[in-house]
N, C-alpha and C positions, 0 to 999 in steps of 0.2 A: 399601617391601617389608619384611615382617617378618624375612626372612632376609638382608637386606642387611648385608654386612660387608666390611671391608677384606681384601684378599688379595694376596699377592705373585704374581709371574709363575708360578712353578711350582705354587703352591697353587691358583691360578686354573685352570690346566690340569688338575690332579688333580681339582678339583671338577667340571669339565666331564666328565671321563671317568667320574666317579661319578654323573653326572646330579644334581649339587647346584647350586642356584641361589645366586649370590653377588652379584647386582646388576650383573654385566657378563658379556659373552661373551669368552673369551680369543681372541687373534688370532695368526695366523701370517702374516707378510707374504709368505711363499713366494718369497723373493727370494734370488738368488745374484748374477748379473752386474748386476742392476739397481742394487745398492749401489755398485758401481764406477762405473757411468755417472753416478749421482746425484752422486758426489763429484768427477766430472771426470776419471776415469781410464779407460783401456782395460781390457778383460778381461785381456789379456796382462800389463799392468803389475801388476794385482792378483793374478792367478793365480801369478805368479813371485816374489812378495814376500810371505811369510807375515805380516810385520808390517803391511803395507799392507792385505792381505786382511782381517785381523782388525779393523783400525781402521775401515775404511769399512763393514764389515758391522755392527759394533756401533753405530756412529754412525747408520746407516740404521735399524736395529732400534729404537733409542731414539726417533728422529725419527718413525717411523711407528707407534709405540706397540705394537710387536709383543711377544709373550711368548716369541718364539723368535728365535735368531740362527743364521745359517749362513754361515761364511766362503766365499770364492770357490772352492768345490770343483768341479773339472772332472771329471765322471764318466768321461771317456775316458782320463784319466791312467793308470789301472792297465794299460790295454792297451799303453801305451808301455813299461812295465816288464815286460810279458810278451813283448816283442820284436816287437809288431805295429807296423804303419805307422799313425801318427796325425798328422794335419795340424792345426796350431793357427793359425787366423786371428787377426788382431790383436785384433778386438773381438767374438769369438764363442767358443763352446765348440769343443773339438777334434772332429775328424771321423775316423772309421775308414773309409777308402775301400774296403777290400777284406777278405774273410775271412782269418782267420789259419790256418785249416786247410781242406783241400780234400776230405777224406773220412775214413772211419773209420781208415784206415791212418796218418793224421797225429795222431790223438788222443793216443797215448802220448807223442809228442814235444812236445806243447803245453807250453810253459814256464810254470809257475806260480811265484810268489814267496812268501816268508815275510814278511808285513807287519811282523813284529817285528824283522827284520834289514834295517836301512837300506841296507846294501851291496847287497842284492838288489832294492831298490825305491826308488832315490833320488828319483824323481819323486813317487811316492805319499807318501814321507816328507816332502818339502818342501811339496807342495801340500795334503795332507790333515793329516798328523800335526802338522807345525810350525804350520800355520794354526790348527788346533783348540787346540793348546797355548797359542798366543799369545792367542786369543780368550778362553780360560779365565783367562789371566793378567790381562787388562785389563778383564774384565767388570765394569761398575759396579753392576749389579743382578742378581738371580737369574733371568735369562732362561735358558730351556732352550737348550743348545748342540746343534745338530743334526749328527750324523754322516750321511753319505750313501753309498749304494751302489746299484748296479743290482740288481734281483732276479735269481735264477738263470736264468729263461727268457730274459730280455733279455740277460744276460751271455753265455749260450750263443748267442743270435742274433748278437751282434756277433762272436763267435768263429768261427762257421761260416757267417755270412751269414744274415740274417733270412729273406729270400725262400727261400733254399735250405733253411733249417731247416723252414719251413712245408711245402715240397715233400717233404722227407725224413720228415716225420711220417706221410706216406702210404706212402712206399717203404721206409724203413729206420727205423722208430720206435725200435729199440734203439740206433741210432747217436745219435739225438737225446737219448734218455734218458741214455746214457753221457756225452755232453757236458755235459748239465745236472748230472749227478752230480759230474763232475770240477770244475766251476767253483763248485759250491755250497760246498765247503770253503773256497775262496778268499774268497767273499763273507762267510762267517762269520768267518774270520780277520781280514779287513779291518775288520769291525764291532767285533771285540774290540779291535783295535789303536786304533781311534778312541775307544773307551771309556777306554782307558788314557790317551789324550791329553787327555781331558776332555769328550767327548761325553756328554750326559745324556739324549738322545733319539736313537734310530736310525731313520733315514728310508730306507726301501727303495722305490725307484721301479721298477716292473715294467710298463712300457707295453706290452710284447709279450703280456702276459696279458690285454689288453683283449678284451672280447666283440666288438669290431670285427674282431678277428683270429682268436680261438679261441672255441669254445663253452664253456659251463659244464662240460660233460663233459670237454672237452679240458683245461680248467683243472685239473680233478681229476686227470687222467692225467699232465699234464706239470709243473704248477706247484705244486699243493697240497702234496705231500710235501716238495718242495725248500724252499719258503717256510717250512713248518712246522719243518723241520730247522734252518734259519738262526735263526729266532726262538727255538726251544727251546734250541739250543746256546749262543746268545748270552745268553739270560736265565739259563742255568745259570752262565755265566761271571760275569755281573753283571746283576741284574734292573733294567734300564732300560726305559722305554716303547718299544714297537715300533710305528712308524707305517708304513703301506703306502700307496703311491700307485699307482693304475692309471688310465691315460688313457681317454677315450672312454666307451663304454657299459659299465657294470659292475653294472647293477641286479641281475642274478641272482647274479653272482659274490660280491658283497659279503655275501650272506646266509650264506656259509660261512667268512668270514675270521676271525671271532672264535674259532671252534673250533680254528684253527691257531695261536692266540696273538696275533693282532693286537689291539693296544690301541686304535688309532684308525685309521680308514680315510679317506684323502684322496680325495674323489670329484670327477670332472670336471664342468664346467658343462653337459655333454651330458645329465646325469642330473637329473631333476626332484627338488628337495630334499624334497618331501613323500613321493615314492616312495622316495627314498634312506633317509629316516628310518624308514619302514615296513620296508624290506628289511633294514636294518642291525640292527633290534631294539634290544637293550640294549648294542650296541657304539657307542662314540663315533665320530663322523664329523667330517670337516673339509672345508670348501669354502664355496660352489662358485661364486663370482662369475666371470663370463666374463672371462678375463684380457686379451683383446684388445678386444672390443666395449665393455666397461665400464671396466676398469682402465686400459687404454692409450688408447683412443679416446674414452671418455666424459668427462663433467664430474664435479666433486665432488658435485653434486646427484644425478646418476645413480648414482654409487657409493653414496651414502647411501641412496637409495631401494632399490637392489638389496640392500645389506647388511641393511636392515630386513626385506626380503622373505625372505631366506634364514634369518635368525634366527627370524622368525615361523613359517616353514614347518618348520624342522628343529631349532631350538634353544630354543624358548620354554619347554621343560621341561628344559633342560640337554642334555648330550650332544653339544654342537657346539663346534668351534673355527672361527671365521670366517676365511676365506682365499680367495684366488683358486682357481678350479677346476683350474688348472695353474700352472706357474711364472710369476711376474710378468715380463712382457716387458721387455726392456732399456730401451725408450723410454718407460716408464710415467711420467707426470708425478708429481712428488713430492706435489703437493696431492691427487691421487687416492689415493695410498697412505696419506697421513695421514688422509684422510677415512674410509677403511675402519677404521683403528684407532680413530678417534673414534666412529664409528657403533656399534661394538660396546659402547660405554659409554652413548651418548645414547639408544639404543633403550630401555634400561631406565628412563630418566628420563621418557619420554614417556607 
């Protein structure tokens, strides 16, 4: 290729987002807990030890030839610092078993915290801030360090109960919007604190914004402005790339994400990559290998074949970061994750 050139990890990602071809497709292993399992540790061991969290995540990123690293960040941790009940299984993410508020009358009393004050959020500080700082300290190459947050709609859903929130969209939409508005500021503040800790990419996961749950019109009504506010306020704080992930069907929604500041949209394996490329237009996209059927249950040869298919469909002219369509499952074989990283390079040599 005439435009073949060497590129570091962050340069490769920037090239992809600018639709420049550099002779390889950048890769995000989309891994959190997988890194702990690969190294022989439980999620709890890694989650509660920032040094271990950073080490296993960096080792796994290097082994799988990922351009991104994300320590063992448990997205349910902030709810514990908000006073909610969170259960932490030994080898899985935390679970929020019940809503934190029961109605509009409880909203004013919902306890938020200042992510910049460790005394107000000891769990967030240990699991997020300390792990990201340690990752930045030991990073051997210029991998992007991912910060992680729920999107505002998903955050509100955990706060008031997702099923209840969907119901209240019909009965008391102002209550839903007020809850979203209240948690949006916390999402922004957490992202800003992660930037200070060393995050170079901000990863916002908003599965409740999926078209499997809400329509494109409902996305505009409930999610659009909140996501836009988080991205805008965070970029004003420091201009780092904003990645958004939404599970399931997002074919219509992704067409409006660039206009609210999204730099790269992570799309699920439920969406055809050809259709995704068309819908996203000139916005970079990331995905979308089936994380269960291919990454966890498949063979290296199947991973290679699917990686080539996704690159051909959505990234042959740039604009793609190769990754699973959702988080890498805990039990994914190392050889499959390695093959994805290798395939993003060998595709361009074939």
